[in-house]
All heavy atoms as a GROMACS GRO file, in nm:
protein
  614
    1MET      N    1   9.536  10.002   8.202
    1MET     CA    2   9.510   9.916   8.316
    1MET      C    3   9.591   9.788   8.310
    1MET      O    4   9.631   9.735   8.411
    1MET     CB    5   9.360   9.887   8.322
    1MET     CG    6   9.319   9.798   8.437
    1MET     SD    7   9.337   9.883   8.592
    1MET     CE    8   9.273   9.763   8.704
    2LYS      N    9   9.618   9.739   8.189
    2LYS     CA   10   9.689   9.612   8.177
    2LYS      C   11   9.831   9.622   8.232
    2LYS      O   12   9.878   9.530   8.297
    2LYS     CB   13   9.690   9.565   8.032
    2LYS     CG   14   9.556   9.518   7.986
    2LYS     CD   15   9.569   9.439   7.860
    2LYS     CE   16   9.432   9.397   7.815
    2LYS     NZ   17   9.406   9.258   7.837
    3PHE      N   18   9.898   9.735   8.205
    3PHE     CA   19  10.034   9.747   8.255
    3PHE      C   20  10.036   9.747   8.408
    3PHE      O   21  10.120   9.684   8.470
    3PHE     CB   22  10.102   9.874   8.203
    3PHE     CG   23  10.240   9.893   8.256
    3PHE    CD1   24  10.344   9.812   8.213
    3PHE    CD2   25  10.265   9.989   8.353
    3PHE    CE1   26  10.471   9.827   8.264
    3PHE    CE2   27  10.392  10.004   8.405
    3PHE     CZ   28  10.495   9.924   8.360
    4GLY      N   29   9.940   9.817   8.469
    4GLY     CA   30   9.933   9.820   8.615
    4GLY      C   31   9.905   9.684   8.674
    4GLY      O   32   9.967   9.643   8.771
    5LEU      N   33   9.813   9.612   8.612
    5LEU     CA   34   9.781   9.478   8.661
    5LEU      C   35   9.899   9.383   8.642
    5LEU      O   36   9.936   9.308   8.732
    5LEU     CB   37   9.658   9.423   8.588
    5LEU     CG   38   9.613   9.284   8.629
    5LEU    CD1   39   9.576   9.281   8.776
    5LEU    CD2   40   9.498   9.239   8.543
    6TYR      N   41   9.962   9.389   8.525
    6TYR     CA   42  10.078   9.303   8.500
    6TYR      C   43  10.195   9.342   8.590
    6TYR      O   44  10.269   9.255   8.637
    6TYR     CB   45  10.120   9.309   8.354
    6TYR     CG   46  10.022   9.240   8.262
    6TYR    CD1   47   9.985   9.297   8.141
    6TYR    CD2   48   9.967   9.116   8.294
    6TYR    CE1   49   9.896   9.234   8.057
    6TYR    CE2   50   9.878   9.052   8.212
    6TYR     CZ   51   9.843   9.112   8.092
    6TYR     OH   52   9.755   9.048   8.010
    7GLY      N   53  10.211   9.471   8.615
    7GLY     CA   54  10.316   9.514   8.708
    7GLY      C   55  10.293   9.461   8.848
    7GLY      O   56  10.386   9.418   8.916
    8PHE      N   57  10.167   9.465   8.890
    8PHE     CA   58  10.133   9.412   9.023
    8PHE      C   59  10.159   9.263   9.031
    8PHE      O   60  10.217   9.214   9.128
    8PHE     CB   61   9.986   9.442   9.054
    8PHE     CG   62   9.942   9.389   9.186
    8PHE    CD1   63   9.980   9.450   9.304
    8PHE    CD2   64   9.860   9.277   9.194
    8PHE    CE1   65   9.939   9.401   9.427
    8PHE    CE2   66   9.818   9.228   9.315
    8PHE     CZ   67   9.858   9.289   9.432
    9LEU      N   68  10.118   9.190   8.928
    9LEU     CA   69  10.140   9.044   8.927
    9LEU      C   70  10.290   9.012   8.924
    9LEU      O   71  10.336   8.920   8.991
    9LEU     CB   72  10.070   8.980   8.808
    9LEU     CG   73   9.917   8.978   8.818
    9LEU    CD1   74   9.858   8.926   8.688
    9LEU    CD2   75   9.872   8.896   8.936
   10PHE      N   76  10.367   9.088   8.845
   10PHE     CA   77  10.511   9.067   8.840
   10PHE      C   78  10.574   9.093   8.978
   10PHE      O   79  10.657   9.013   9.025
   10PHE     CB   80  10.575   9.158   8.735
   10PHE     CG   81  10.725   9.148   8.733
   10PHE    CD1   82  10.786   9.040   8.673
   10PHE    CD2   83  10.802   9.246   8.793
   10PHE    CE1   84  10.925   9.029   8.671
   10PHE    CE2   85  10.940   9.236   8.793
   10PHE     CZ   86  11.002   9.128   8.731
   11ALA      N   87  10.533   9.202   9.042
   11ALA     CA   88  10.587   9.233   9.176
   11ALA      C   89  10.549   9.125   9.276
   11ALA      O   90  10.630   9.085   9.360
   11ALA     CB   91  10.537   9.369   9.222
   12MET      N   92  10.426   9.075   9.266
   12MET     CA   93  10.382   8.969   9.357
   12MET      C   94  10.469   8.845   9.341
   12MET      O   95  10.518   8.789   9.439
   12MET     CB   96  10.236   8.936   9.329
   12MET     CG   97  10.181   8.825   9.417
   12MET     SD   98  10.014   8.778   9.374
   12MET     CE   99  10.037   8.707   9.213
   13TRP      N  100  10.489   8.801   9.219
   13TRP     CA  101  10.570   8.681   9.196
   13TRP      C  102  10.717   8.705   9.231
   13TRP      O  103  10.784   8.615   9.285
   13TRP     CB  104  10.556   8.632   9.052
   13TRP     CG  105  10.429   8.557   9.034
   13TRP    CD1  106  10.317   8.599   8.970
   13TRP    CD2  107  10.400   8.427   9.086
   13TRP    NE1  108  10.219   8.503   8.980
   13TRP    CE2  109  10.267   8.396   9.049
   13TRP    CE3  110  10.470   8.334   9.161
   13TRP    CZ2  111  10.206   8.277   9.084
   13TRP    CZ3  112  10.409   8.215   9.195
   13TRP    CH2  113  10.278   8.187   9.156
   14ALA      N  114  10.767   8.825   9.205
   14ALA     CA  115  10.906   8.856   9.242
   14ALA      C  116  10.924   8.848   9.393
   14ALA      O  117  11.024   8.792   9.442
   14ALA     CB  118  10.944   8.994   9.189
   15LEU      N  119  10.828   8.902   9.468
   15LEU     CA  120  10.838   8.896   9.614
   15LEU      C  121  10.828   8.753   9.665
   15LEU      O  122  10.896   8.715   9.761
   15LEU     CB  123  10.729   8.982   9.678
   15LEU     CG  124  10.751   9.133   9.670
   15LEU    CD1  125  10.630   9.207   9.722
   15LEU    CD2  126  10.875   9.173   9.748
   16ILE      N  127  10.745   8.672   9.601
   16ILE     CA  128  10.734   8.531   9.641
   16ILE      C  129  10.866   8.459   9.618
   16ILE      O  130  10.915   8.385   9.704
   16ILE     CB  131  10.619   8.462   9.566
   16ILE    CG1  132  10.484   8.514   9.616
   16ILE    CG2  133  10.626   8.311   9.581
   16ILE    CD1  134  10.366   8.471   9.532
   17ILE      N  135  10.926   8.481   9.502
   17ILE     CA  136  11.053   8.414   9.469
   17ILE      C  137  11.166   8.463   9.559
   17ILE      O  138  11.245   8.383   9.611
   17ILE     CB  139  11.086   8.433   9.320
   17ILE    CG1  140  10.985   8.354   9.237
   17ILE    CG2  141  11.228   8.390   9.290
   17ILE    CD1  142  10.991   8.381   9.088
   18VAL      N  143  11.173   8.594   9.581
   18VAL     CA  144  11.277   8.649   9.669
   18VAL      C  145  11.259   8.598   9.812
   18VAL      O  146  11.355   8.559   9.878
   18VAL     CB  147  11.276   8.803   9.665
   18VAL    CG1  148  11.360   8.863   9.775
   18VAL    CG2  149  11.325   8.852   9.530
   19GLY      N  150  11.135   8.596   9.859
   19GLY     CA  151  11.108   8.546   9.995
   19GLY      C  152  11.144   8.400  10.010
   19GLY      O  153  11.202   8.359  10.109
   20GLY      N  154  11.111   8.319   9.908
   20GLY     CA  155  11.150   8.178   9.912
   20GLY      C  156  11.300   8.161   9.911
   20GLY      O  157  11.354   8.075   9.983
   21GLY      N  158  11.369   8.242   9.833
   21GLY     CA  159  11.516   8.235   9.831
   21GLY      C  160  11.576   8.273   9.964
   21GLY      O  161  11.672   8.209  10.011
   22ILE      N  162  11.521   8.376  10.028
   22ILE     CA  163  11.570   8.415  10.159
   22ILE      C  164  11.549   8.301  10.259
   22ILE      O  165  11.638   8.270  10.339
   22ILE     CB  166  11.500   8.544  10.208
   22ILE    CG1  167  11.549   8.663  10.125
   22ILE    CG2  168  11.526   8.568  10.356
   22ILE    CD1  169  11.473   8.792  10.151
   23MET      N  170  11.433   8.239  10.255
   23MET     CA  171  11.405   8.129  10.348
   23MET      C  172  11.501   8.013  10.329
   23MET      O  173  11.554   7.959  10.426
   23MET     CB  174  11.261   8.078  10.329
   23MET     CG  175  11.156   8.175  10.362
   23MET     SD  176  11.166   8.219  10.534
   23MET     CE  177  11.071   8.368  10.530
   24VAL      N  178  11.524   7.975  10.206
   24VAL     CA  179  11.608   7.858  10.178
   24VAL      C  180  11.755   7.887  10.203
   24VAL      O  181  11.824   7.809  10.268
   24VAL     CB  182  11.585   7.808  10.033
   24VAL    CG1  183  11.686   7.703   9.994
   24VAL    CG2  184  11.445   7.754  10.018
   25ILE      N  185  11.803   8.000  10.155
   25ILE     CA  186  11.946   8.029  10.161
   25ILE      C  187  11.990   8.079  10.298
   25ILE      O  188  12.093   8.036  10.352
   25ILE     CB  189  11.984   8.130  10.051
   25ILE    CG1  190  11.968   8.066   9.915
   25ILE    CG2  191  12.128   8.179  10.069
   25ILE    CD1  192  11.983   8.162   9.798
   26LEU      N  193  11.913   8.169  10.358
   26LEU     CA  194  11.957   8.230  10.484
   26LEU      C  195  11.903   8.159  10.608
   26LEU      O  196  11.976   8.139  10.705
   26LEU     CB  197  11.916   8.377  10.487
   26LEU     CG  198  11.980   8.466  10.381
   26LEU    CD1  199  11.930   8.608  10.397
   26LEU    CD2  200  12.131   8.462  10.390
   27LEU      N  201  11.775   8.123  10.606
   27LEU     CA  202  11.717   8.066  10.728
   27LEU      C  203  11.734   7.915  10.738
   27LEU      O  204  11.732   7.860  10.848
   27LEU     CB  205  11.569   8.100  10.736
   27LEU     CG  206  11.536   8.247  10.760
   27LEU    CD1  207  11.386   8.266  10.769
   27LEU    CD2  208  11.603   8.297  10.885
   28GLY      N  209  11.749   7.847  10.626
   28GLY     CA  210  11.764   7.701  10.628
   28GLY      C  211  11.881   7.653  10.712
   28GLY      O  212  11.865   7.571  10.803
   29PRO      N  213  12.001   7.705  10.687
   29PRO     CA  214  12.117   7.658  10.764
   29PRO      C  215  12.134   7.724  10.901
   29PRO      O  216  12.227   7.694  10.973
   29PRO     CB  217  12.235   7.691  10.673
   29PRO     CG  218  12.188   7.800  10.586
   29PRO     CD  219  12.041   7.784  10.572
   30PHE      N  220  12.045   7.812  10.940
   30PHE     CA  221  12.052   7.883  11.067
   30PHE      C  222  12.038   7.785  11.184
   30PHE      O  223  11.942   7.711  11.193
   30PHE     CB  224  11.941   7.989  11.073
   30PHE     CG  225  11.940   8.070  11.198
   30PHE    CD1  226  12.036   8.165  11.222
   30PHE    CD2  227  11.841   8.051  11.294
   30PHE    CE1  228  12.035   8.241  11.337
   30PHE    CE2  229  11.839   8.124  11.410
   30PHE     CZ  230  11.935   8.220  11.431
   31THR      N  231  12.137   7.783  11.274
   31THR     CA  232  12.132   7.693  11.389
   31THR      C  233  12.174   7.765  11.517
   31THR      O  234  12.251   7.861  11.514
   31THR     CB  235  12.224   7.571  11.371
   31THR    OG1  236  12.358   7.617  11.354
   31THR    CG2  237  12.182   7.487  11.254
   32ILE      N  238  12.123   7.717  11.630
   32ILE     CA  239  12.159   7.767  11.763
   32ILE      C  240  12.186   7.644  11.850
   32ILE      O  241  12.107   7.552  11.853
   32ILE     CB  242  12.044   7.850  11.824
   32ILE    CG1  243  12.017   7.974  11.741
   32ILE    CG2  244  12.076   7.888  11.967
   32ILE    CD1  245  11.900   8.056  11.790
   33GLN      N  246  12.294   7.646  11.924
   33GLN     CA  247  12.330   7.532  12.010
   33GLN      C  248  12.339   7.568  12.158
   33GLN      O  249  12.369   7.483  12.238
   33GLN     CB  250  12.465   7.475  11.964
   33GLN     CG  251  12.468   7.424  11.823
   33GLN     CD  252  12.377   7.305  11.803
   33GLN    OE1  253  12.356   7.224  11.892
   33GLN    NE2  254  12.319   7.296  11.685
   34GLN      N  255  12.309   7.692  12.196
   34GLN     CA  256  12.331   7.737  12.334
   34GLN      C  257  12.220   7.702  12.431
   34GLN      O  258  12.231   7.730  12.549
   34GLN     CB  259  12.350   7.889  12.337
   34GLN     CG  260  12.479   7.936  12.276
   34GLN     CD  261  12.469   7.956  12.126
   34GLN    OE1  262  12.364   7.941  12.067
   34GLN    NE2  263  12.580   7.987  12.064
   35PHE      N  264  12.111   7.641  12.386
   35PHE     CA  265  11.997   7.619  12.473
   35PHE      C  266  11.980   7.473  12.512
   35PHE      O  267  11.870   7.430  12.548
   35PHE     CB  268  11.869   7.671  12.406
   35PHE     CG  269  11.869   7.821  12.391
   35PHE    CD1  270  11.900   7.877  12.269
   35PHE    CD2  271  11.841   7.902  12.498
   35PHE    CE1  272  11.901   8.015  12.254
   35PHE    CE2  273  11.841   8.039  12.485
   35PHE     CZ  274  11.871   8.096  12.362
   36GLY      N  275  12.083   7.396  12.507
   36GLY     CA  276  12.077   7.257  12.550
   36GLY      C  277  11.985   7.173  12.462
   36GLY      O  278  11.993   7.176  12.341
   37ASP      N  279  11.896   7.097  12.527
   37ASP     CA  280  11.806   7.008  12.453
   37ASP      C  281  11.695   7.082  12.380
   37ASP      O  282  11.630   7.025  12.293
   37ASP     CB  283  11.742   6.907  12.549
   37ASP     CG  284  11.846   6.809  12.604
   37ASP    OD1  285  11.949   6.790  12.537
   37ASP    OD2  286  11.822   6.754  12.712
   38PHE      N  287  11.673   7.208  12.415
   38PHE     CA  288  11.563   7.282  12.354
   38PHE      C  289  11.608   7.374  12.242
   38PHE      O  290  11.533   7.462  12.200
   38PHE     CB  291  11.490   7.365  12.461
   38PHE     CG  292  11.426   7.279  12.566
   38PHE    CD1  293  11.481   7.270  12.691
   38PHE    CD2  294  11.312   7.207  12.536
   38PHE    CE1  295  11.422   7.189  12.787
   38PHE    CE2  296  11.253   7.126  12.631
   38PHE     CZ  297  11.308   7.117  12.757
   39HIS      N  298  11.729   7.356  12.193
   39HIS     CA  299  11.782   7.445  12.089
   39HIS      C  300  11.700   7.439  11.962
   39HIS      O  301  11.683   7.539  11.894
   39HIS     CB  302  11.930   7.416  12.059
   39HIS     CG  303  11.955   7.283  11.995
   39HIS    ND1  304  11.950   7.265  11.860
   39HIS    CD2  305  11.987   7.164  12.050
   39HIS    CE1  306  11.976   7.139  11.832
   39HIS    NE2  307  12.000   7.075  11.947
   40TRP      N  308  11.643   7.324  11.929
   40TRP     CA  309  11.565   7.313  11.806
   40TRP      C  310  11.431   7.386  11.817
   40TRP      O  311  11.380   7.438  11.719
   40TRP     CB  312  11.543   7.167  11.767
   40TRP     CG  313  11.468   7.086  11.869
   40TRP    CD1  314  11.522   7.023  11.977
   40TRP    CD2  315  11.328   7.064  11.874
   40TRP    NE1  316  11.422   6.962  12.049
   40TRP    CE2  317  11.303   6.984  11.988
   40TRP    CE3  318  11.223   7.102  11.793
   40TRP    CZ2  319  11.176   6.944  12.022
   40TRP    CZ3  320  11.095   7.060  11.828
   40TRP    CH2  321  11.073   6.982  11.941
   41ILE      N  322  11.376   7.396  11.939
   41ILE     CA  323  11.251   7.471  11.959
   41ILE      C  324  11.277   7.620  11.945
   41ILE      O  325  11.203   7.692  11.877
   41ILE     CB  326  11.190   7.439  12.097
   41ILE    CG1  327  11.147   7.293  12.103
   41ILE    CG2  328  11.072   7.531  12.126
   41ILE    CD1  329  11.100   7.248  12.238
   42VAL      N  330  11.385   7.668  12.006
   42VAL     CA  331  11.420   7.810  11.996
   42VAL      C  332  11.455   7.845  11.852
   42VAL      O  333  11.410   7.948  11.799
   42VAL     CB  334  11.537   7.842  12.092
   42VAL    CG1  335  11.584   7.985  12.073
   42VAL    CG2  336  11.498   7.816  12.236
   43GLU      N  337  11.530   7.760  11.788
   43GLU     CA  338  11.570   7.781  11.648
   43GLU      C  339  11.446   7.788  11.558
   43GLU      O  340  11.435   7.879  11.474
   43GLU     CB  341  11.660   7.664  11.607
   43GLU     CG  342  11.707   7.665  11.466
   43GLU     CD  343  11.793   7.542  11.441
   43GLU    OE1  344  11.885   7.514  11.521
   43GLU    OE2  345  11.766   7.474  11.342
   44SER      N  346  11.352   7.697  11.575
   44SER     CA  347  11.230   7.698  11.496
   44SER      C  348  11.146   7.822  11.524
   44SER      O  349  11.088   7.881  11.433
   44SER     CB  350  11.147   7.573  11.524
   44SER     OG  351  11.214   7.459  11.479
   45GLY      N  352  11.140   7.863  11.649
   45GLY     CA  353  11.066   7.984  11.685
   45GLY      C  354  11.122   8.108  11.620
   45GLY      O  355  11.047   8.195  11.572
   46ILE      N  356  11.254   8.117  11.616
   46ILE     CA  357  11.319   8.231  11.551
   46ILE      C  358  11.292   8.229  11.401
   46ILE      O  359  11.262   8.333  11.341
   46ILE     CB  360  11.471   8.231  11.582
   46ILE    CG1  361  11.494   8.263  11.730
   46ILE    CG2  362  11.544   8.332  11.494
   46ILE    CD1  363  11.636   8.246  11.775
   47LYS      N  364  11.300   8.113  11.340
   47LYS     CA  365  11.272   8.101  11.196
   47LYS      C  366  11.128   8.139  11.165
   47LYS      O  367  11.101   8.208  11.067
   47LYS     CB  368  11.302   7.960  11.147
   47LYS     CG  369  11.449   7.928  11.140
   47LYS     CD  370  11.470   7.786  11.091
   47LYS     CE  371  11.617   7.750  11.088
   47LYS     NZ  372  11.641   7.614  11.038
   48VAL      N  373  11.035   8.096  11.248
   48VAL     CA  374  10.894   8.129  11.228
   48VAL      C  375  10.872   8.279  11.243
   48VAL      O  376  10.800   8.341  11.163
   48VAL     CB  377  10.805   8.050  11.328
   48VAL    CG1  378  10.664   8.106  11.333
   48VAL    CG2  379  10.802   7.904  11.291
   49ALA      N  380  10.933   8.340  11.344
   49ALA     CA  381  10.918   8.484  11.364
   49ALA      C  382  10.970   8.562  11.245
   49ALA      O  383  10.906   8.656  11.197
   49ALA     CB  384  10.990   8.527  11.492
   50ILE      N  385  11.087   8.524  11.193
   50ILE     CA  386  11.144   8.592  11.076
   50ILE      C  387  11.054   8.573  10.954
   50ILE      O  388  11.029   8.666  10.878
   50ILE     CB  389  11.288   8.544  11.049
   50ILE    CG1  390  11.381   8.589  11.163
   50ILE    CG2  391  11.339   8.594  10.916
   50ILE    CD1  392  11.519   8.528  11.159
   51ALA      N  393  11.003   8.452  10.936
   51ALA     CA  394  10.916   8.425  10.822
   51ALA      C  395  10.788   8.507  10.831
   51ALA      O  396  10.741   8.563  10.731
   51ALA     CB  397  10.883   8.276  10.815
   52LEU      N  398  10.729   8.517  10.949
   52LEU     CA  399  10.607   8.596  10.966
   52LEU      C  400  10.631   8.744  10.942
   52LEU      O  401  10.549   8.813  10.881
   52LEU     CB  402  10.548   8.574  11.105
   52LEU     CG  403  10.480   8.440  11.127
   52LEU    CD1  404  10.438   8.424  11.273
   52LEU    CD2  405  10.359   8.427  11.036
   53ILE      N  406  10.744   8.793  10.987
   53ILE     CA  407  10.779   8.934  10.963
   53ILE      C  408  10.794   8.959  10.814
   53ILE      O  409  10.744   9.060  10.761
   53ILE     CB  410  10.908   8.972  11.040
   53ILE    CG1  411  10.878   8.978  11.190
   53ILE    CG2  412  10.964   9.105  10.992
   53ILE    CD1  413  11.001   8.988  11.277
   54LEU      N  414  10.860   8.867  10.743
   54LEU     CA  415  10.873   8.883  10.598
   54LEU      C  416  10.739   8.879  10.527
   54LEU      O  417  10.715   8.956  10.434
   54LEU     CB  418  10.966   8.775  10.542
   54LEU     CG  419  11.114   8.795  10.567
   54LEU    CD1  420  11.192   8.674  10.517
   54LEU    CD2  421  11.163   8.920  10.498
   55VAL      N  422  10.648   8.792  10.571
   55VAL     CA  423  10.515   8.785  10.510
   55VAL      C  424  10.441   8.917  10.530
   55VAL      O  425  10.379   8.970  10.438
   55VAL     CB  426  10.435   8.667  10.567
   55VAL    CG1  427  10.289   8.676  10.531
   55VAL    CG2  428  10.493   8.536  10.517
   56VAL      N  429  10.447   8.972  10.650
   56VAL     CA  430  10.381   9.100  10.677
   56VAL      C  431  10.441   9.210  10.591
   56VAL      O  432  10.367   9.293  10.534
   56VAL     CB  433  10.390   9.134  10.828
   56VAL    CG1  434  10.346   9.278  10.855
   56VAL    CG2  435  10.306   9.038  10.909
   57ILE      N  436  10.573   9.213  10.577
   57ILE     CA  437  10.638   9.313  10.492
   57ILE      C  438  10.594   9.296  10.348
   57ILE      O  439  10.564   9.394  10.279
   57ILE     CB  440  10.791   9.305  10.506
   57ILE    CG1  441  10.834   9.352  10.646
   57ILE    CG2  442  10.860   9.387  10.398
   57ILE    CD1  443  10.979   9.326  10.677
   58TRP      N  444  10.589   9.172  10.298
   58TRP     CA  445  10.547   9.147  10.159
   58TRP      C  446  10.405   9.194  10.136
   58TRP      O  447  10.373   9.255  10.036
   58TRP     CB  448  10.557   9.000  10.124
   58TRP     CG  449  10.692   8.937  10.104
   58TRP    CD1  450  10.713   8.808  10.072
   58TRP    CD2  451  10.824   8.994  10.110
   58TRP    NE1  452  10.847   8.781  10.061
   58TRP    CE2  453  10.917   8.894  10.084
   58TRP    CE3  454  10.871   9.122  10.139
   58TRP    CZ2  455  11.054   8.916  10.083
   58TRP    CZ3  456  11.008   9.144  10.139
   58TRP    CH2  457  11.097   9.043  10.110
   59ILE      N  458  10.315   9.165  10.232
   59ILE     CA  459  10.175   9.208  10.219
   59ILE      C  460  10.165   9.360  10.220
   59ILE      O  461  10.090   9.419  10.143
   59ILE     CB  462  10.089   9.144  10.329
   59ILE    CG1  463  10.077   8.993  10.305
   59ILE    CG2  464   9.951   9.208  10.336
   59ILE    CD1  465  10.011   8.918  10.418
   60PHE      N  466  10.242   9.425  10.306
   60PHE     CA  467  10.242   9.570  10.311
   60PHE      C  468  10.290   9.630  10.179
   60PHE      O  469  10.229   9.722  10.126
   60PHE     CB  470  10.331   9.618  10.427
   60PHE     CG  471  10.340   9.766  10.439
   60PHE    CD1  472  10.234   9.838  10.491
   60PHE    CD2  473  10.454   9.834  10.399
   60PHE    CE1  474  10.242   9.977  10.502
   60PHE    CE2  475  10.464   9.970  10.409
   60PHE     CZ  476  10.357  10.043  10.462
   61ILE      N  477  10.398   9.576  10.124
   61ILE     CA  478  10.450   9.625   9.996
   61ILE      C  479  10.348   9.605   9.885
   61ILE      O  480  10.321   9.697   9.805
   61ILE     CB  481  10.583   9.555   9.961
   61ILE    CG1  482  10.694   9.601  10.055
   61ILE    CG2  483  10.623   9.582   9.815
   61ILE    CD1  484  10.822   9.520  10.044
   62LEU      N  485  10.287   9.488   9.877
   62LEU     CA  486  10.188   9.462   9.773
   62LEU      C  487  10.064   9.550   9.791
   62LEU      O  488  10.005   9.595   9.692
   62LEU     CB  489  10.149   9.314   9.772
   62LEU     CG  490  10.254   9.221   9.714
   62LEU    CD1  491  10.210   9.076   9.733
   62LEU    CD2  492  10.280   9.250   9.569
   63SER      N  493  10.023   9.576   9.913
   63SER     CA  494   9.910   9.663   9.937
   63SER      C  495   9.938   9.805   9.890
   63SER      O  496   9.853   9.869   9.825
   63SER     CB  497   9.875   9.662  10.085
   63SER     OG  498   9.774   9.753  10.113
   64LYS      N  499  10.056   9.856   9.922
   64LYS     CA  500  10.093   9.990   9.878
   64LYS      C  501  10.103   9.996   9.726
   64LYS      O  502  10.059  10.093   9.664
   64LYS     CB  503  10.228  10.033   9.939
   64LYS     CG  504  10.220  10.056  10.087
   64LYS     CD  505  10.130  10.174  10.117
   64LYS     CE  506  10.128  10.203  10.264
   64LYS     NZ  507  10.035  10.308  10.297
   65LEU      N  508  10.158   9.894   9.665
   65LEU     CA  509  10.170   9.889   9.519
   65LEU      C  510  10.032   9.885   9.453
   65LEU      O  511  10.006   9.957   9.356
   65LEU     CB  512  10.253   9.768   9.477
   65LEU     CG  513  10.282   9.752   9.328
   65LEU    CD1  514  10.363   9.870   9.277
   65LEU    CD2  515  10.355   9.623   9.303
   66LYS      N  516   9.942   9.804   9.508
   66LYS     CA  517   9.805   9.795   9.456
   66LYS      C  518   9.735   9.929   9.466
   66LYS      O  519   9.673   9.975   9.369
   66LYS     CB  520   9.727   9.689   9.532
   66LYS     CG  521   9.580   9.681   9.490
   66LYS     CD  522   9.502   9.591   9.582
   66LYS     CE  523   9.498   9.640   9.722
   66LYS     NZ  524   9.394   9.733   9.758
   67ASN      N  525   9.744   9.995   9.582
   67ASN     CA  526   9.680  10.125   9.599
   67ASN      C  527   9.737  10.228   9.502
   67ASN      O  528   9.663  10.308   9.445
   67ASN     CB  529   9.695  10.173   9.743
   67ASN     CG  530   9.613  10.092   9.838
   67ASN    OD1  531   9.518  10.026   9.799
   67ASN    ND2  532   9.651  10.094   9.965
   68TRP      N  533   9.867  10.227   9.482
   68TRP     CA  534   9.930  10.321   9.389
   68TRP      C  535   9.883  10.297   9.247
   68TRP      O  536   9.850  10.392   9.175
   68TRP     CB  537  10.082  10.308   9.400
   68TRP     CG  538  10.155  10.397   9.305
   68TRP    CD1  539  10.170  10.533   9.315
   68TRP    CD2  540  10.221  10.358   9.185
   68TRP    NE1  541  10.243  10.579   9.208
   68TRP    CE2  542  10.276  10.473   9.128
   68TRP    CE3  543  10.240  10.235   9.122
   68TRP    CZ2  544  10.346  10.468   9.009
   68TRP    CZ3  545  10.311  10.233   9.005
   68TRP    CH2  546  10.363  10.347   8.950
   69ILE      N  547   9.876  10.172   9.205
   69ILE     CA  548   9.832  10.139   9.069
   69ILE      C  549   9.688  10.182   9.048
   69ILE      O  550   9.656  10.246   8.946
   69ILE     CB  551   9.848   9.987   9.042
   69ILE    CG1  552   9.995   9.950   9.029
   69ILE    CG2  553   9.772   9.946   8.917
   69ILE    CD1  554  10.022   9.801   9.027
   70PHE      N  555   9.599  10.151   9.141
   70PHE     CA  556   9.459  10.185   9.121
   70PHE      C  557   9.433  10.335   9.133
   70PHE      O  558   9.346  10.389   9.064
   70PHE     CB  559   9.370  10.105   9.215
   70PHE     CG  560   9.360   9.961   9.176
   70PHE    CD1  561   9.402   9.860   9.260
   70PHE    CD2  562   9.311   9.925   9.052
   70PHE    CE1  563   9.396   9.728   9.225
   70PHE    CE2  564   9.303   9.791   9.014
   70PHE     CZ  565   9.345   9.693   9.100
   71LYS      N  566   9.506  10.405   9.218
   71LYS     CA  567   9.491  10.551   9.223
   71LYS      C  568   9.538  10.613   9.092
   71LYS      O  569   9.477  10.708   9.043
   71LYS     CB  570   9.571  10.608   9.340
   71LYS     CG  571   9.503  10.589   9.473
   71LYS     CD  572   9.587  10.647   9.585
   71LYS     CE  573   9.523  10.617   9.718
   71LYS     NZ  574   9.605  10.666   9.830
   72LYS      N  575   9.646  10.561   9.037
   72LYS     CA  576   9.697  10.611   8.910
   72LYS      C  577   9.595  10.586   8.798
   72LYS      O  578   9.573  10.671   8.713
   72LYS     CB  579   9.830  10.542   8.876
   72LYS     CG  580   9.900  10.599   8.755
   72LYS     CD  581  10.035  10.537   8.737
   72LYS     CE  582  10.015  10.406   8.663
   72LYS     NZ  583  10.138  10.345   8.617
   73GLU      N  584   9.532  10.469   8.799
   73GLU     CA  585   9.431  10.437   8.698
   73GLU      C  586   9.307  10.522   8.713
   73GLU      O  587   9.245  10.559   8.613
   73GLU     CB  588   9.395  10.288   8.705
   73GLU     CG  589   9.506  10.198   8.657
   73GLU     CD  590   9.544  10.220   8.512
   73GLU    OE1  591   9.453  10.244   8.429
   73GLU    OE2  592   9.664  10.214   8.481
   74LEU      N  593   9.266  10.553   8.835
   74LEU     CA  594   9.147  10.635   8.855
   74LEU      C  595   9.171  10.780   8.813
   74LEU      O  596   9.078  10.846   8.766
   74LEU     CB  597   9.102  10.629   9.001
   74LEU     CG  598   9.038  10.498   9.046
   74LEU    CD1  599   9.011  10.502   9.195
   74LEU    CD2  600   8.912  10.470   8.969
   75ASN      N  601   9.293  10.829   8.831
   75ASN     CA  602   9.326  10.966   8.792
   75ASN      C  603   9.343  10.980   8.641
   75ASN      O  604   9.335  11.090   8.588
   75ASN     CB  605   9.452  11.013   8.862
   75ASN     CG  606   9.427  11.031   9.010
   75ASN    OD1  607   9.315  11.055   9.052
   75ASN    ND2  608   9.532  11.021   9.089
   76SER      N  609   9.367  10.872   8.571
   76SER     CA  610   9.388  10.878   8.426
   76SER      C  611   9.258  10.892   8.350
   76SER      O  612   9.155  10.857   8.384
   76SER     CB  613   9.458  10.752   8.378
   76SER     OG  614   9.584  10.742   8.437
   0.00000   0.00000   0.00000
């Protein structure tokens, strides 16, 4: 059980670090200038949408990993 739990915790922290890196490196410098005075609102909305999609993907991955670990432990 310890390896499964540690594997889950490692995957959780890896996804947090990778997600933070994606946010800082890719989304930070992202800019749009085509919308006049409202470009910062559109830009922020796009960044929020991408961040929310990544959070949902991370939760889905961790949920599948958790289910796989616990099913493996119950079968052992």
